[in-house]
C-alpha atoms as a printed R data frame, in Angstrom:
    type eleno elety resid chain resno       x       y       z
1   ATOM     1    CA   MET     A     1 190.601 256.988 169.769
2   ATOM     2    CA   THR     A     2 191.865 253.413 169.923
3   ATOM     3    CA   LYS     A     3 194.810 251.776 171.690
4   ATOM     4    CA   ILE     A     4 195.916 248.259 170.812
5   ATOM     5    CA   LEU     A     5 197.884 245.996 173.118
6   ATOM     6    CA   TYR     A     6 199.531 242.800 171.893
7   ATOM     7    CA   LEU     A     7 200.299 240.462 174.765
8   ATOM     8    CA   VAL     A     8 202.802 237.720 173.944
9   ATOM     9    CA   ARG     A     9 203.905 234.866 176.127
10  ATOM    10    CA   HIS     A    10 207.568 234.127 175.397
11  ATOM    11    CA   ALA     A    11 208.200 231.149 173.121
12  ATOM    12    CA   GLU     A    12 209.220 227.657 174.235
13  ATOM    13    CA   ALA     A    13 212.436 227.639 176.253
14  ATOM    14    CA   GLU     A    14 214.888 224.973 177.342
15  ATOM    15    CA   SER     A    15 214.256 223.343 180.704
16  ATOM    16    CA   SER     A    16 215.895 224.672 183.819
17  ATOM    17    CA   GLY     A    17 217.792 221.428 184.517
18  ATOM    18    CA   GLY     A    18 221.546 221.232 184.946
19  ATOM    19    CA   GLY     A    19 221.787 224.211 187.284
20  ATOM    20    CA   LEU     A    20 220.733 226.715 184.605
21  ATOM    21    CA   LYS     A    21 219.218 229.839 186.161
22  ATOM    22    CA   ASP     A    22 215.644 230.528 185.102
23  ATOM    23    CA   LEU     A    23 216.593 233.968 183.753
24  ATOM    24    CA   ASN     A    24 219.189 232.406 181.453
25  ATOM    25    CA   ARG     A    25 216.996 229.823 179.730
26  ATOM    26    CA   HIS     A    26 217.185 230.203 175.942
27  ATOM    27    CA   LEU     A    27 214.610 229.386 173.272
28  ATOM    28    CA   THR     A    28 214.504 225.881 171.891
29  ATOM    29    CA   SER     A    29 214.514 225.342 168.129
30  ATOM    30    CA   ILE     A    30 210.721 225.060 168.367
31  ATOM    31    CA   GLY     A    31 210.631 228.370 170.243
32  ATOM    32    CA   VAL     A    32 212.707 230.054 167.521
33  ATOM    33    CA   ARG     A    33 210.435 228.614 164.812
34  ATOM    34    CA   ASP     A    34 207.252 229.647 166.624
35  ATOM    35    CA   SER     A    35 208.614 233.166 167.224
36  ATOM    36    CA   ASN     A    36 209.412 233.534 163.529
37  ATOM    37    CA   HIS     A    37 205.927 232.328 162.568
38  ATOM    38    CA   LEU     A    38 204.275 234.701 165.035
39  ATOM    39    CA   GLY     A    39 206.448 237.567 163.810
40  ATOM    40    CA   MET     A    40 205.463 236.869 160.193
41  ATOM    41    CA   PHE     A    41 201.799 236.671 161.200
42  ATOM    42    CA   LEU     A    42 201.986 240.013 163.020
43  ATOM    43    CA   ALA     A    43 203.880 241.640 160.139
44  ATOM    44    CA   ASN     A    44 201.203 240.485 157.698
45  ATOM    45    CA   ALA     A    45 198.314 241.520 160.000
46  ATOM    46    CA   PRO     A    46 199.827 244.259 159.674
47  ATOM    47    CA   VAL     A    47 201.047 245.179 163.136
48  ATOM    48    CA   HIS     A    48 203.310 248.244 163.400
49  ATOM    49    CA   PRO     A    49 204.020 248.658 167.113
50  ATOM    50    CA   ASP     A    50 205.081 251.973 168.549
51  ATOM    51    CA   ILE     A    51 206.855 250.098 171.330
52  ATOM    52    CA   ILE     A    52 207.963 246.579 172.147
53  ATOM    53    CA   MET     A    53 208.583 245.885 175.832
54  ATOM    54    CA   THR     A    54 210.068 242.652 177.098
55  ATOM    55    CA   SER     A    55 211.130 240.971 180.279
56  ATOM    56    CA   HIS     A    56 214.880 240.804 180.820
57  ATOM    57    CA   SER     A    57 214.920 236.986 180.755
58  ATOM    58    CA   ASP     A    58 216.898 235.526 177.853
59  ATOM    59    CA   ARG     A    59 213.887 233.637 176.452
60  ATOM    60    CA   ALA     A    60 211.643 236.725 176.471
61  ATOM    61    CA   GLN     A    61 214.337 238.928 174.918
62  ATOM    62    CA   GLU     A    62 215.002 236.342 172.197
63  ATOM    63    CA   THR     A    63 211.265 236.142 171.447
64  ATOM    64    CA   ALA     A    64 210.997 239.947 171.279
65  ATOM    65    CA   LEU     A    65 214.061 240.205 169.044
66  ATOM    66    CA   ILE     A    66 212.669 237.724 166.518
67  ATOM    67    CA   LEU     A    67 209.261 239.439 166.514
68  ATOM    68    CA   ALA     A    68 210.906 242.840 166.023
69  ATOM    69    CA   GLU     A    69 212.990 241.585 163.109
70  ATOM    70    CA   GLN     A    70 209.924 240.139 161.382
71  ATOM    71    CA   MET     A    71 207.904 243.327 161.920
72  ATOM    72    CA   ARG     A    72 210.827 245.534 160.837
73  ATOM    73    CA   TYR     A    73 210.867 247.244 164.224
74  ATOM    74    CA   GLY     A    74 214.285 248.550 165.194
75  ATOM    75    CA   VAL     A    75 215.713 245.939 167.553
76  ATOM    76    CA   ASP     A    76 217.730 248.657 169.272
77  ATOM    77    CA   LYS     A    77 214.411 250.282 170.291
78  ATOM    78    CA   ILE     A    78 213.165 247.236 172.239
79  ATOM    79    CA   LYS     A    79 212.563 248.321 175.833
80  ATOM    80    CA   ILE     A    80 213.775 245.825 178.408
81  ATOM    81    CA   GLU     A    81 211.717 246.004 181.596
82  ATOM    82    CA   GLU     A    82 213.020 243.910 184.496
83  ATOM    83    CA   GLU     A    83 209.645 244.288 186.222
84  ATOM    84    CA   LEU     A    84 208.001 242.191 183.485
85  ATOM    85    CA   TYR     A    85 209.822 239.086 184.733
86  ATOM    86    CA   GLU     A    86 207.158 236.885 186.372
87  ATOM    87    CA   ALA     A    87 205.092 240.011 187.045
88  ATOM    88    CA   PRO     A    88 201.615 239.832 188.583
89  ATOM    89    CA   ILE     A    89 198.672 241.689 187.025
90  ATOM    90    CA   ARG     A    90 199.257 244.730 189.266
91  ATOM    91    CA   ILE     A    91 202.769 245.326 187.878
92  ATOM    92    CA   LEU     A    92 201.818 244.519 184.275
93  ATOM    93    CA   LEU     A    93 198.866 246.918 184.408
94  ATOM    94    CA   ARG     A    94 200.982 249.686 185.960
95  ATOM    95    CA   LEU     A    95 203.560 249.403 183.161
96  ATOM    96    CA   ILE     A    96 200.781 249.600 180.558
97  ATOM    97    CA   ASN     A    97 199.071 252.522 182.328
98  ATOM    98    CA   GLU     A    98 202.396 254.402 182.301
99  ATOM    99    CA   LEU     A    99 202.741 254.261 178.506
100 ATOM   100    CA   PRO     A   100 202.788 257.731 176.909
101 ATOM   101    CA   GLU     A   101 199.605 258.917 175.171
102 ATOM   102    CA   ASN     A   102 201.344 259.110 171.783
103 ATOM   103    CA   ILE     A   103 201.853 255.313 171.814
104 ATOM   104    CA   GLU     A   104 198.949 253.782 169.924
105 ATOM   105    CA   SER     A   105 200.061 250.150 169.801
106 ATOM   106    CA   ALA     A   106 202.299 248.225 172.162
107 ATOM   107    CA   VAL     A   107 203.706 244.707 172.221
108 ATOM   108    CA   VAL     A   108 204.467 243.224 175.636
109 ATOM   109    CA   VAL     A   109 206.482 239.989 175.847
110 ATOM   110    CA   ALA     A   110 206.246 238.437 179.295
111 ATOM   111    CA   HIS     A   111 205.621 235.288 181.323
112 ATOM   112    CA   ASN     A   112 202.854 233.122 182.686
113 ATOM   113    CA   PRO     A   113 200.828 233.128 184.761
114 ATOM   114    CA   GLY     A   114 200.709 236.951 184.786
115 ATOM   115    CA   ILE     A   115 200.339 237.437 181.016
116 ATOM   116    CA   SER     A   116 197.379 235.014 180.852
117 ATOM   117    CA   PHE     A   117 195.721 236.500 183.919
118 ATOM   118    CA   LEU     A   118 196.149 239.985 182.423
119 ATOM   119    CA   ALA     A   119 194.433 238.946 179.171
120 ATOM   120    CA   ASP     A   120 191.440 237.638 181.165
121 ATOM   121    CA   TYR     A   121 191.412 240.734 183.393
122 ATOM   122    CA   LEU     A   122 191.516 243.295 180.579
123 ATOM   123    CA   THR     A   123 188.926 241.597 178.352
124 ATOM   124    CA   GLY     A   124 186.621 240.018 180.922
125 ATOM   125    CA   GLU     A   125 186.858 236.901 178.753
126 ATOM   126    CA   ASP     A   126 188.057 233.452 179.778
127 ATOM   127    CA   ILE     A   127 191.211 233.389 177.646
128 ATOM   128    CA   GLY     A   128 192.745 230.739 179.865
129 ATOM   129    CA   ASN     A   129 196.343 229.579 179.849
130 ATOM   130    CA   MET     A   130 198.389 231.155 177.074
131 ATOM   131    CA   THR     A   131 200.789 228.479 175.858
132 ATOM   132    CA   PRO     A   132 204.332 229.509 174.851
133 ATOM   133    CA   CYS     A   133 204.337 231.924 171.892
134 ATOM   134    CA   THR     A   134 200.620 232.661 172.085
135 ATOM   135    CA   SER     A   135 199.597 236.226 171.307
136 ATOM   136    CA   ILE     A   136 196.399 238.129 171.935
137 ATOM   137    CA   ALA     A   137 195.502 241.509 170.458
138 ATOM   138    CA   ILE     A   138 193.339 243.602 172.768
139 ATOM   139    CA   GLU     A   139 191.687 246.801 171.552
140 ATOM   140    CA   PHE     A   140 190.679 249.638 173.877
141 ATOM   141    CA   GLU     A   141 188.414 252.562 172.962
142 ATOM   142    CA   VAL     A   142 190.405 255.040 175.045
143 ATOM   143    CA   ASP     A   143 192.692 257.972 174.322
144 ATOM   144    CA   LYS     A   144 195.016 257.391 177.291
145 ATOM   145    CA   TRP     A   145 196.673 254.220 178.553
146 ATOM   146    CA   THR     A   146 195.809 255.327 182.085
147 ATOM   147    CA   LEU     A   147 192.186 254.413 181.274
148 ATOM   148    CA   VAL     A   148 193.039 250.776 180.528
149 ATOM   149    CA   ALA     A   149 191.564 248.706 183.354
150 ATOM   150    CA   ALA     A   150 189.520 245.585 184.065
151 ATOM   151    CA   LYS     A   151 187.106 244.637 181.266
152 ATOM   152    CA   THR     A   152 187.864 247.758 179.193
153 ATOM   153    CA   GLY     A   153 189.248 245.890 176.182
154 ATOM   154    CA   HIS     A   154 188.016 243.352 173.685
155 ATOM   155    CA   SER     A   155 190.079 240.721 171.929
156 ATOM   156    CA   LYS     A   156 190.658 241.255 168.212
157 ATOM   157    CA   PHE     A   157 192.437 237.936 167.759
158 ATOM   158    CA   ILE     A   158 194.247 235.195 169.587
159 ATOM   159    CA   ARG     A   159 197.153 233.579 167.727
160 ATOM   160    CA   LEU     A   160 198.316 230.162 168.918
161 ATOM   161    CA   PRO     A   161 201.621 228.662 167.794
162 ATOM   162    CA   ASP     A   162 201.552 226.292 164.817
């Protein structure tokens, strides 16, 4: 059996100047455009996620919402996970390992550096820094998410923003 994980770094967000809290940074017009392009790419791949999980930051939620709309995934089904905000590998992996067995494909929208480190960790490849709105599809030959661990996946594709 196969599980597929789509890791997405949130799209470009406004700077944190002017006293704006980091959690409340919104996407820039470039971030909105890139999210739409990524969503169209995933829809045409075709990607039909069983779950979309996102950090509770505004920029991550906006990215997830645009992706969901493009992939015709019910936006009301997006799962907001506060723990995804600036999460280290340990937290990201735990959230993935806790996914139910009936989930075959999952999209996770989160932040750097954790999301990039996780891609390297799971594939054993040197993916490097995922720029805003980069996505990587990682395939695992497992029947349970609890078996996802270091170097157990291989990258199917990496999609950089236009």
